[in-house]
C-alpha positions in Angstrom: -0.5 0.2 -0.2 1.6 4.1 -0.9 2.3 5.4 1.6 -0.5 8.6 1.6 0.4 12.1 2.2 0.3 12.9 6.4 0.7 9.4 6.7 3.7 8.0 8.9 6.0 5.5 8.1 6.6 3.8 11.6 4.1 3.0 14.5 5.8 1.5 18.2 3.2 0.8 20.3 5.9 0.8 23.9 4.0 -1.8 26.2 4.8 -2.4 29.4 4.0 -6.2 30.2 0.8 -7.4 32.5 1.0 -7.7 36.3 3.4 -10.5 37.5 2.9 -12.6 40.2 4.9 -12.5 43.6 3.5 -15.7 44.3 6.1 -18.4 43.5 9.4 -18.3 44.6 10.8 -17.9 40.6 14.5 -16.3 39.7 12.6 -12.7 38.2 13.6 -14.0 34.8 10.5 -16.5 35.4 7.9 -15.0 36.7 5.0 -15.5 35.2 1.4 -13.3 35.0 -1.1 -13.2 38.3 -4.9 -12.4 37.7 -4.9 -9.5 36.6 -1.8 -9.3 34.3 -4.1 -11.6 32.0 -6.9 -10.0 32.1 -5.3 -6.4 30.9 -3.5 -8.2 28.6 -7.1 -9.8 27.3 -7.8 -6.2 27.7 -4.9 -4.8 25.6 -5.7 -7.1 22.8 -9.0 -6.4 22.6 -8.5 -2.2 22.2 -5.7 -3.0 19.9 -8.1 -5.2 17.6 -11.1 -2.8 17.4 -8.5 0.1 16.5 -7.6 -2.6 13.4 -3.9 -3.0 14.3 -1.4 -5.9 13.1 1.4 -5.4 13.8 5.0 -6.3 11.1 6.9 -7.7 14.3 6.3 -7.6 18.1 9.3 -8.4 19.9 9.3 -9.3 23.6 11.6 -9.8 26.3 12.3 -13.8 27.1 10.5 -12.7 30.8 7.8 -14.9 31.3 5.5 -12.3 31.8 6.2 -10.5 28.7 6.1 -13.6 26.6 2.5 -14.5 28.5 1.7 -11.0 28.1 2.1 -11.3 23.9 0.6 -14.3 24.5 -2.9 -12.7 25.7 -2.7 -10.0 23.3 -2.9 -12.9 20.2 -4.4 -14.8 21.9 -7.0 -11.9 22.1 -6.4 -11.7 17.7 -4.4 -9.9 17.1 -1.6 -10.7 14.6 1.8 -10.5 13.9 3.9 -11.1 10.7 6.9 -11.9 12.6 7.2 -12.9 16.3 11.5 -12.7 18.6 11.7 -12.7 21.8 14.4 -10.4 22.3 17.8 -10.6 25.7 18.0 -6.7 25.1 14.9 -5.4 25.9 15.7 -8.3 29.5 18.9 -6.2 29.4 20.1 -3.7 28.1 19.0 0.2 27.9 16.4 2.3 26.7 18.7 4.4 24.2 19.9 0.3 23.2 16.2 -0.4 22.9 15.0 2.7 20.8 18.3 1.2 18.1 17.1 -1.7 18.4 13.6 -1.5 16.8 14.3 1.8 14.2 16.1 -0.6 12.3 14.8 -3.2 12.2 12.8 -2.0 9.4 9.2 -3.0 10.1 6.1 -0.6 9.8 4.0 -1.2 12.8 6.1 -2.8 15.6 4.5 -3.6 19.2 7.2 -4.2 21.9 6.8 -5.9 25.6 9.3 -4.7 27.7 9.4 -3.2 31.6 9.9 -0.5 33.9 11.6 1.3 33.7 12.9 1.1 30.2 9.4 1.3 28.2 8.4 4.7 29.5 12.7 5.1 29.0 12.4 4.3 25.0 9.1 6.0 24.7 9.9 9.7 25.8 13.5 9.0 23.9 11.5 8.2 21.0 9.1 11.0 20.9 9.0 14.9 20.6 7.3 16.1 24.2 4.5 18.2 23.7 1.2 19.6 25.8 -0.7 16.8 25.0 -3.7 14.9 27.2 -1.6 11.4 26.0 2.0 12.9 26.9 -0.4 14.7 30.7 -1.6 10.3 31.0 2.1 9.1 30.4 3.8 11.5 33.1 0.7 10.9 35.5 1.8 6.9 35.9 2.9 4.5 33.8 1.7 1.1 34.9 1.6 -2.3 34.3 -0.5 -3.2 30.5 -0.4 0.8 29.6 0.9 1.4 25.7 2.2 3.7 24.3 1.3 4.6 20.7 5.2 6.8 19.1 4.4 7.4 15.3 7.2 8.7 13.3 8.0 9.0 9.6 11.1 7.4 9.5 13.2 5.1 11.5 16.1 7.9 12.1 13.3 9.8 13.1 12.5 7.1 15.9 16.2 7.4 17.4 16.4 11.2 16.7 13.3 11.6 19.2 11.7 13.1 16.3 8.7 10.5 17.4 4.5 11.8 18.1 2.9 9.9 21.2 -0.7 9.9 19.8 -2.1 8.1 22.8 -1.4 6.3 26.1 -3.6 4.3 27.2 -4.1 2.3 30.1 -6.0 -1.2 29.7 -8.0 -2.3 32.8 
């Protein structure tokens, strides 16, 4: 499909994984979603589906709670051409993650990771503006939160010239 005037070339949905459970004595990487996290991930999937969003690429952390978040989002009907597990989303800083996403060559990307790097990635990839989306983001970026960032190009995303067009906390 040809790019239409005013249409953004890149859409990134930065998402924190769903609420995790602390019930089991497991390592951080093996912590699963709590029941609230499963419900919120399903709600996130329904919201994305309702907006007609499908992804060229989904990148998630190897942590079990991030993997499960994608599972519940996809079970709600959201599709992706490619799904990748990326250790960078668990170990690297936000700058490295923004570069990874910007250089992915995908047009519509869902990134599921952790605090504080997901919130930091939003701030690094989008220009701050006096909008409702930024006001909501600044209050809190809780588990399951999704920040929708659009950019004209990968260079604009990596250079912090994206636009935060929406911020949603699915509950």
